[in-house]
C-alpha positions in Angstrom: -39.2 -41.3 -13.3 -42.3 -40.3 -15.3 -41.7 -40.3 -19.1 -43.1 -36.8 -19.3 -40.2 -35.4 -17.2 -37.5 -37.0 -19.2 -37.5 -34.5 -22.2 -37.6 -31.7 -19.7 -34.6 -33.0 -17.7 -32.7 -33.8 -20.9 -33.3 -30.3 -22.3 -32.2 -28.8 -18.9 -29.0 -30.8 -18.9 -28.3 -29.8 -22.5 -28.8 -26.1 -21.7 -26.7 -26.3 -18.6 -23.9 -28.1 -20.5 -24.1 -25.5 -23.3 -23.8 -22.7 -20.7 -20.8 -24.3 -19.0 -19.1 -24.9 -22.4 -19.7 -21.3 -23.4 -18.3 -20.1 -20.1 -15.2 -22.3 -20.5 -14.6 -21.0 -24.1 -15.1 -17.4 -22.9 -12.7 -18.0 -20.1 -10.1 -19.4 -22.5 -10.6 -16.5 -24.9 -10.1 -14.0 -22.1 -6.8 -15.6 -21.1 -5.7 -15.8 -24.8 -6.2 -12.1 -25.3 -4.5 -11.3 -22.1 -7.5 -10.0 -20.1 -6.4 -10.2 -16.5 -8.7 -8.3 -14.2 -7.1 -10.5 -11.5 -8.1 -10.9 -7.9 -4.8 -10.0 -6.4 -5.8 -10.1 -2.8 -7.1 -12.6 -0.3 -8.4 -12.4 3.3 -6.0 -13.2 6.1 -6.9 -13.9 9.7 -3.8 -12.1 11.0 -3.4 -9.0 8.9 -6.9 -8.8 7.4 -5.8 -8.7 3.7 -2.8 -10.0 1.9 -1.6 -10.4 -1.7 -2.1 -13.8 -3.2 1.0 -15.8 -3.9 2.1 -16.5 -7.5 -0.5 -14.4 -9.3 0.1 -12.1 -12.2 -1.9 -9.7 -14.4 -2.2 -6.2 -15.6 -3.4 -3.3 -13.5 -4.8 -0.2 -15.4 -7.1 1.6 -13.0 -4.5 4.2 -12.0 -1.3 4.2 -14.0 -0.5 0.9 -15.7 1.7 -2.0 -14.8 2.2 -5.7 -15.0 2.0 -7.2 -11.5 3.6 -10.5 -10.4 3.7 -11.7 -6.8 6.2 -14.1 -5.4 5.6 -17.4 -3.6 5.4 -15.6 -0.2 2.6 -13.4 -1.5 4.4 -10.0 -1.9 5.1 -7.9 -5.0 8.7 -8.6 -5.1 11.3 -10.9 -6.7 11.5 -14.4 -5.3 13.5 -14.2 -2.0 14.8 -17.0 0.2 13.9 -16.8 3.8 17.5 -17.6 4.7 19.6 -14.5 4.1 22.4 -15.2 1.7 25.8 -15.1 3.4 27.4 -11.6 3.4 24.2 -9.8 2.2 22.6 -6.8 3.8 18.8 -7.0 3.9 16.3 -4.2 4.2 12.6 -4.9 4.7 10.2 -2.1 3.7 6.9 -2.0 5.4 4.1 0.1 4.0 0.8 0.4 2.2 -0.1 0.8 -1.5 2.7 3.4 -1.9 5.2 0.6 -1.3 3.3 -2.2 -3.2 3.1 0.4 -6.0 0.9 -1.4 -8.5 0.6 1.8 -10.5 4.1 1.4 -11.9 6.2 -1.5 -13.2 8.2 -3.3 -10.5 11.5 -1.9 -11.7 10.1 1.6 -11.1 8.9 1.1 -7.6 10.6 2.7 -4.6 12.0 -0.5 -3.1 13.4 -1.7 -6.4 15.0 1.6 -7.2 16.4 1.9 -3.7 18.0 -1.5 -4.0 19.7 -0.6 -7.2 21.0 2.7 -5.9 22.4 1.2 -2.6 24.3 -1.4 -4.6 25.7 1.2 -6.9 27.0 3.5 -4.0 28.6 0.6 -2.2 26.7 1.2 1.1 27.0 -1.1 4.1 30.6 -2.0 3.4 29.9 -2.9 -0.2 27.9 -5.9 0.9 25.2 -6.9 -1.7 22.0 -5.2 -0.6 18.5 -6.7 -0.9 15.5 -4.4 -0.4 12.4 -6.5 0.2 8.9 -5.1 -0.6 6.3 -5.9 2.1 3.8 -3.3 1.0 0.1 -4.1 1.0 -2.7 -1.6 0.1 -4.7 -0.2 2.9 -2.2 -1.1 5.7 -1.8 1.1 8.7 0.9 0.9 11.4 -1.0 -1.9 13.1 -0.9 -4.2 10.1 2.7 -3.2 9.4 3.7 -4.2 12.9 1.9 -7.6 12.5 3.5 -8.0 9.0 7.0 -7.6 10.6 6.1 -9.8 13.6 4.7 -12.7 11.6 6.3 -12.4 8.1 9.1 -9.9 7.5 11.1 -10.9 10.5 11.6 -14.4 9.1 13.8 -12.9 6.4 16.3 -11.6 9.0 16.5 -8.0 7.8 19.4 -5.8 9.1 17.3 -2.6 8.6 13.6 -2.1 8.6 12.1 0.9 6.9 8.5 1.7 7.8 7.1 4.0 5.2 4.5 6.2 6.9 1.8 7.6 4.7 0.3 10.2 7.0 -2.7 10.6 4.6 -4.4 7.7 6.1 -2.1 5.5 8.3 -3.2 7.2 11.5 -6.9 6.8 10.6 -6.2 3.1 9.6 -5.1 2.5 13.2 -8.4 3.6 14.7 -11.5 1.3 14.9 -13.7 4.4 15.2 -12.3 6.3 12.3 -11.4 3.5 9.8 -14.4 2.5 7.5 -12.9 -0.9 6.7 -13.5 -3.0 9.7 -12.1 -6.2 8.2 -8.7 -5.7 9.7 -7.0 -6.1 13.1 -6.9 -3.1 15.5 -5.0 -2.3 18.6 -6.5 -0.5 21.6 -4.9 1.0 24.7 -5.5 -0.2 28.2 -3.5 2.3 30.1 -0.1 2.2 28.3 -0.5 -1.3 27.1 -1.4 -2.2 23.5 -4.1 -4.8 23.2 -4.6 -6.6 19.9 -8.1 -7.1 18.6 -8.6 -9.6 15.8 -12.3 -10.1 16.3 -12.9 -9.3 12.6 -11.9 -12.9 11.8 -14.9 -14.1 13.7 -17.5 -12.1 11.9 -20.0 -13.4 9.3 -18.5 -11.1 6.7 -15.1 -12.5 7.1 -16.4 -16.1 6.9 -18.3 -15.1 3.7 -15.0 -13.7 2.2 -13.1 -16.9 3.1 -15.8 -19.3 1.8 -13.9 -22.0 -0.3 -16.3 -21.7 -3.2 -16.0 -17.9 -3.4 -12.2 -18.2 -3.1 -12.1 -20.7 -6.0 -14.3 -18.6 -8.2 -12.1 -15.6 -7.7 -9.6 -17.2 -10.1 -12.0 -17.3 -13.0 -11.5 -14.3 -15.3 -14.9 -14.7 -16.8 -16.4 -13.6 -13.5 -14.2 -10.5 -13.4 -15.7 -9.2 -16.6 -18.4 -7.4 -14.6 -15.7 -5.5 -12.7 -14.0 -4.6 -15.9 -17.3 -3.3 -17.3 -17.7 -1.0 -14.3 -14.2 0.2 -14.7 -14.8 1.1 -18.4 -18.1 2.8 -17.5 -16.4 5.0 -14.8 -13.6 6.0 -17.2 -16.2 7.0 -19.9 -18.2 9.0 -17.4 -15.1 10.9 -16.2 -13.8 12.9 -19.1 -10.9 15.2 -18.3 -9.6 13.0 -15.5 -6.1 13.4 -16.8 -6.1 17.1 -16.4 -4.0 18.4 -13.5 -5.7 19.3 -10.3 -5.2 23.1 -10.4 -7.4 24.3 -7.6 -7.1 23.7 -3.9 -10.4 21.8 -3.8 -9.5 19.5 -6.7 -6.0 18.9 -5.4 -7.1 18.3 -1.8 -9.7 15.7 -2.5 -8.0 12.4 -2.5 -9.9 9.1 -2.1 -9.0 7.5 1.2 -7.6 10.6 2.9 -9.2 12.3 5.8 -8.0 16.0 5.8 -8.4 16.1 9.6 -5.0 14.5 9.8 -3.4 17.9 8.7 -4.5 19.7 11.9 -4.1 19.3 15.6 -6.7 16.6 16.7 -9.9 18.2 17.8 -11.9 15.1 18.7 -11.3 12.3 21.1 -11.3 9.8 18.2 -8.3 11.5 16.5 -6.5 12.0 19.8 -6.9 8.3 20.5 -5.8 7.4 16.9 -2.6 9.4 17.4 -2.0 7.8 20.8 -2.4 4.3 19.5 -0.1 5.1 16.5 2.6 6.3 18.8 2.5 3.1 20.9 2.5 1.0 17.7 5.7 2.7 16.5 7.2 2.1 19.9 6.3 -1.6 19.8 7.6 -2.0 16.3 10.9 -0.4 17.4 11.2 -2.8 20.3 10.6 -5.8 18.1 13.0 -4.7 15.4 15.7 -4.0 18.0 15.1 -7.3 19.7 15.8 -9.1 16.4 19.1 -7.3 16.1 18.0 -4.9 13.4 17.6 -1.1 13.1 14.5 0.9 12.3 14.2 3.8 10.0 10.9 5.8 9.9 10.2 7.6 6.6 7.2 9.8 6.1 6.1 9.9 2.5 3.9 12.6 0.8 0.4 13.4 -0.2 -0.5 15.0 -3.5 -1.4 18.4 -1.9 1.8 18.5 0.1 4.0 18.4 -3.0 1.7 20.2 -5.5 4.0 22.4 -7.6 1.8 25.5 -7.3 2.4 27.2 -3.9 -0.9 29.1 -4.2 -2.9 25.8 -4.4 -1.1 24.6 -1.2 -1.7 27.9 0.6 -5.5 27.9 -0.2 -5.7 24.3 1.0 -4.1 25.1 4.3 -6.3 28.2 4.8 -9.4 26.1 4.1 -8.5 23.9 7.0 -7.6 26.7 9.3 -4.2 25.1 9.7 -0.8 26.6 9.7 1.5 23.7 8.5 0.8 21.4 5.6 3.4 19.1 7.1 1.8 18.9 10.5 1.3 15.0 10.5 4.8 14.4 9.3 6.3 16.7 12.0 4.2 14.8 14.6 5.6 11.5 13.3 9.1 13.0 13.5 8.5 13.9 17.1 7.5 10.3 17.8 10.6 9.0 16.2 12.7 11.5 18.2 11.2 10.4 21.4 12.0 6.8 20.6 15.6 7.5 19.4 14.7 6.2 15.9 16.2 7.5 12.7 13.7 9.5 10.7 13.3 11.0 7.2 10.6 13.4 6.0 10.4 13.3 2.3 7.6 15.8 1.6 9.4 19.1 2.1 12.2 18.1 -0.2 9.8 16.7 -2.8 7.7 19.9 -2.5 10.8 22.1 -3.2 11.8 20.1 -6.2 8.2 20.0 -7.6 7.9 23.7 -7.3 11.4 24.3 -8.8 10.9 21.9 -11.7 7.1 22.3 -12.2 6.7 18.6 -11.9 3.9 16.4 -10.4 5.0 13.5 -8.3 1.5 12.2 -7.9 -1.1 11.1 -10.4 -1.3 9.5 -13.9 -2.8 10.4 -17.3 -5.6 7.9 -16.8 -6.4 9.4 -13.3 -6.1 12.8 -11.8 -2.7 14.4 -12.1 -1.5 15.8 -8.8 -3.5 13.4 -6.5 -3.4 9.7 -5.8 -0.3 7.6 -5.7 3.3 8.4 -6.7 4.0 8.2 -10.4 7.3 7.1 -11.8 8.8 10.5 -10.9 7.6 10.2 -7.3 9.1 6.8 -6.8 12.4 7.8 -8.4 12.7 11.0 -6.3 11.9 9.2 -3.1 14.4 6.5 -3.8 17.1 9.1 -4.6 16.5 10.9 -1.3 16.5 7.7 0.9 19.5 6.2 -0.9 21.4 9.5 -0.5 20.9 9.3 3.3 21.8 5.7 3.6 24.8 6.0 1.4 26.1 8.7 3.7 25.1 7.1 7.0 25.3 3.4 6.3 27.7 2.9 9.1 25.2 4.4 11.5 22.2 2.1 10.7 24.1 -1.0 9.8 25.0 -3.6 12.4 
């Protein structure tokens, strides 16, 4: 090596070493102060996206909570696959409403439901476990695959599929869903055909690159995301104010308002047809395992807005007649399958109007839109627990 290059190489190594040392110290400092803008999710070749196992950290984008996942990669307590003798198990399938990272774990719908069912002595006073299999962004297709490949291992006696009509139907359509990094089902005649071609794409391979996966655990590399989060909050003054107009209340990220009306396009007609077949397949697989299925439709912010005039103006803007159209359509599907069904939105709406309370939204986001807050989770758990405490003999085996 020429002597003239030695000083250059030595200086380069010193600079590189200094940068690595500084990054290591910065990483340590972030962990010591509790900064935890954590990468909670990972790609999955079966369901598209899953929670990482055994991760924890704070979430403050909408609401605020401390999140901890179990060794199976779900936001739940540690559960053994083998069901404890004499226990009654309920598996809850759903999306971000069920995962519920906006609130602390004890305030989530599944945790509250478990507590109330044990208090009322449902299912012959057997100890009740309610397992949380919720993952953000899931539609019925991913919930079916979650049951088939994961939840069924836990031998649930009852499966609750939490239907968020705001986007579950769209999630099931390759043509309507913007996020293509997920499995889809299509119909060939009356037969569902699974399509997992997303796992063969260059984008999926980039997301599953080992180096990228390793770097996701470094908090120092998440600081840029945190900076963007702070910037968005500073540029959005008044976000905590309630959505008091139909336009403000109706605009919810991730929701396509076409779901509130009779489908007018082939794409929406196909999405509903696929959704109906997915529910039928889920029911068949749940019954084949010896369990029962309960379909529960949740609520969107506009459906349960406490101001009836805001709801009326929203329905008028869509030229619709019934703000519960998608829920009633899911109810008709359940009825055709002979499956137990609960529609939460009408009862939540009546209570919201009576008590002047918002079940959706948080002070650091838009009140009246977005996910359930603590009041929403509590009210939903009360309604479902009341039904199960009354009819436990019907759904238990």
